[in-house]
C-alpha positions, -999 to +999 in steps of 0.1 A: -229+527-504-266+521-517-281+542-542-288+580-529-322+576-546-334+545-526-322+563-494-340+595-503-373+575-511-370+559-477-364+594-462-395+607-479-417+577-468-407+582-433-416+616-433-449+607-447-458+582-420-450+605-394-473+631-408-502+607-413-500+584-385-528+598-364-553+599-393-543+568-402-548+551-367-581+568-362-596+553-396-581+518-388-597+524-353-628+532-369-630+500-393-624+476-363-651+492-341-679+470-338-705+496-322-705+515-354-728+505-384-712+486-413-718+515-435-698+537-413-668+510-409-673+508-449-670+544-452-638+547-427-620+519-450-627+539-481-610+567-464-584+549-454-580+536-492-575+574-502-544+576-479-512+576-498-498+536-499-464+552-487-481+566-454-483+528-443-454+520-415-446+488-430-437+505-463-403+520-445-372+499-448-346+495-423-315+510-436-281+517-421-272+552-411-238+551-421-240+534-455-276+529-464-275+493-472-308+476-462-297+443-455-280+427-424-292+455-403-286+455-367-317+474-350-301+480-320-273+499-336-290+512-368-262+498-390-253+470-411-228+444-402-203+457-427-205+493-411-205+478-377-174+457-387-152+485-404-159+511-373-152+485-349-118+478-363-113+513-359-122+515-324-152+537-329-177+513-314-177+517-272-176+481-259-169+465-292-136+444-299-133+428-331-118+393-322-087+381-345-069+347-340 
């Protein structure tokens, strides 16, 4: 099980990203808009820099929904390999058969 603080910190980041996604997208579009003057684009860069760093989507870490583990994460299933194996062994994942020989 992952540290609770790390899992909660990640959830906080997800909420912040969701709330500021629109504003961040608009400012990024203004920084790349060639029809604007250099001063306007620079001003958009400054406003973008004022936003919290944790509002950037790439700051979010994919974590297992079951255990909170950050590594060996399957995106499709939203869980780690260890949790997948454990649930598969119990027969709780439809269509998954753990091989043994």
